[in-house]
C-alpha positions, 0 to 999 in steps of 0.5 A, a space after each residue: 108899315 104900309 098902314 096903321 089902325 085909328 082910334 076908331 080902328 079903321 085901318 089907314 094906308 101910308 101912300 105917296 101921291 103922284 101928280 102930273 099936269 098934262 096937256 090935254 089933264 091932270 093925272 093924280 094917284 096914290 100908291 101904296 108902299 109896296 108899290 101898288 096903285 090904290 087909285 087913280 083919277 083924270 080930270 081934263 082941261 082945254 087948250 087954246 090955239 089963239 093963232 095957227 102954231 100958237 098953243 096956250 093954256 091958262 095955268 087956273 086949268 092945271 089948279 082945277 084940274 089937280 085939284 079934282 083929280 086929287 079929290 078923286 083920288 082921296 076918295 077912292 083909296 079911303 083912309 090914307 097918309 099921304 108921306 110926299 108928294 111927286 109932280 110931273 108935268 109937261 116940258 117947256 113950257 112958259 108961264 110967267 110970275 109978276 113979283 106977286 106970283 100973279 100970271 101974266 099971260 096964258 102960259 106958253 106949251 111946249 108945242 108952240 111953234 111962235 119962235 123960230 126966230 127967238 130961238 136962232 138968236 139965242 143960237 146967235 147970242 150963244 156963239 153958235 150951235 157949237 159953241 152953245 152944244 158946248 155949254 148946254 149939250 142940246 140944242 135951242 129947239 124951238 118949243 124949248 122955254 129958253 126962245 118962248 122968253 126972249 119972244 116975250 121980251 122982244 112981242 109984250 114988252 110991257 109983260 115982260 117987264 113986270 115978270 119976276 118969275 117964270 116957271 114950268 107948268 108942274 113948278 106952277 102946281 109947286 108953287 101954289 101947293 106949298 109958296 115955294 119958288 123952285 123947278 128941279 133938274 131935268 125940268 130945267 134942262 128942257 128950257 134950253 138954258 142949263 149946263 145938262 153936264 154940271 147940273 146948273 144954269 148956264 147963265 152966261 147963255 142967259 145973260 148973252 140972249 138979254 135975259 136976267 138969270 134972276 128969272 130961272 127958279 133955283 132947281 136942285 135935284 129931283 129927289 130932294 125936298 122943295 116944300 112942304 103943303 102951305 096952309 093955303 095949299 092945303 085948303 084948296 086941295 083938301 091935303 094936310 098941311 105939312 106934307 113934303 113935296 119931291 122935286 119930280 120930274 119932266 114927264 119925259 124924263 120922270 116916265 122913264 123912270 118910272 118903267 124901271 129904267 135905270 141900267 146901262 142896256 135898258 131902252 125905253 120906247 114911247 109910242 104916244 102922239 109923237 114917239 120917244 126912245 130914251 135909255 138913262 146913262 151913268 154919264 154925260 155924253 156929247 151930243 153932236 151936232 145936237 141930234 138927240 137930247 140930253 137931259 138930266 135924269 131924276 136920279 143924281 148922277 146919272 143923264 137922261 138921252 132921249 130921241 123924239 119923233 113928231 109923228 107916232 100915234 099921230 100917224 095912227 090918227 092920220 091913217 084913221 081920219 083918211 082911210 078908216 072914218 066913216 064920219 069927219 067926227 068919229 072916234 079912232 078904233 085903234 084896235 080895228 085898224 090894228 087887227 086889220 094891220 095884223 092881216 098883212 105880213 111883216 114888211 106890208 108886202 114890201 110896203 114902206 112909210 115914211 111917218 112925217 106928217 109934223 115935219 120930224 126932230 130926231 134924227 132929221 130936225 126938218 120941220 120940210 120933211 113930209 110922209 110918205 108911202 114907198 112901193 106902194 103898187 096897185 096890189 096893196 089894200 089897207 091892211 098894208 098900209 096900216 101894217 106900213 104906218 106902224 113899221 114905218 114909226 118903229 124904223 122911227 125909233 130904229 134911226 134914233 137908236 142909230 145915233 145912240 149906239 156910237 156914243 156907248 148907248 144900247 139896248 138888250 131889253 127895251 120897256 115899252 109904254 104909251 098907248 102903243 104899247 097896249 098893241 101887242 102886234 106893235 110890240 113884236 113889230 118893235 121887238 123884230 126890228 131891235 132885235 131885242 126882249 120888249 115888255 111892258 111894266 106895271 105902273 107904266 100905263 099910269 103915266 108920269 104920275 106914277 114915275 113922280 110918286 117913284 120919286 117922293 118915295 126915294 125922296 122920303 127913304 121910302 126906298 133905299 134906292 132906286 133899284 128898290 124902287 124900280 123893283 115895283 115897275 114889274 113885267 107886265 108883258 113880253 115880246 121876244 124876236 121872231 126869227 122870220 119878222 125880225 129878218 124882214 123887218 132889218 132887211 126893210 130898215 136898210 132901204 127905209 134909211 136910205 129914203 130921207 136923204 134921198 128925199 129931204 131935197 124934194 121935201 124942201 121943195 114941195 113945202 116950198 111950193 105949198 106956200 107959194 099954193 097957199 100966198 095964191 090962193 090968198 092972192 085970189 088965184 
């Protein structure tokens, strides 16, 4: 039943509520039982950068953002009966709480870079990188939650002594909604302290790091009901008391599910600020060198393999600021940049772009990596540089694919998402380089909130299984490889793959030179 009538004769629509705690905004949406979005709304909030490399947020902003977004969707959707709520949010954050569940300090976010030393210390405590990979199947990246907890222990010992619970952002929302302290397997994977093969906390790694495992919440499967809207949660959010709340999922993982990627042969690309290539796999695969991220999927008995680039849409923002902005504060007109890029042929007249403007993560975990145009000549124009940037980001995704293939992870179709998926040209570049069909799907543009709502539907049995749920991820656009474009992209990719290894030492030396220059300027030279 998708709806019923009230005593007054007005129809009530049964719906699922998805809420996503993003870095810059909260998104809420209501999904009917046919997978149609009834209403969606965003509420933005700021983040703080109290020191270079630090990013923090007051968790109260998430709650106010969620309240505002939920209120707007309820107003826009009309009469609805919410059957279940699914949660998603930015991964890897640390929200430290005391025993009374009071926030001890602003949350430390996924892109915070302060915990280099602590992340390395955890690797050493685990017995080295290979030993850590054997336990968690992931490196302890600087962005992960584990290093942040140890940073608090070392640098804010008084606050650390009061900490009783360490939660990810979406799980703090769950606590406020339901009163329950819980996470789920996909977000727990992103702490760096989770045994993703066995889907349990790696308590020996946590203890070896000098951290009490009791700080981490229980982490059931993502589709399990983790609590119900409490009396205080109902009053705060304008929701009925007792509505079940599903585990949900970390944003990167649940968004892949929300694009309908559940089977072998399906890949997802996400071109947002960064770039992601992801796949759902039916068994955990070893992760040699930890170049990929191997997380638990939001589906039981499935895993999530992901390569992450720090540079994708962010490279387009840089391009706009460097070559297109008439004023420093001019808003980017990406459509105009893409239109100009389309006037340059495939291969950008022999110009390649390395997009490593902020270092890189996969397949080259190198904070000293630098961006570069290779092959620039006097005949190249701004349109060629724009095209090269778009192709360079796609080549970076292709290098991730090369790491996945030896693990038996390949793709016969790509489901594209993120802001870059709105560009027909960027979708075509992906189709030509990967040699397969690229499609966009209904709901993917709504982001992780859509996937969270689908998980909520599975949690209360609206759909029998993941196949039935993702049947609502209906195709919207299709791009197929073009013979001439594909031949050009493949030739260019062979060259692209040689560039980072050739320039790696030069990048490291340039990074040292930059540090020296900054030091000299500080000394007044």
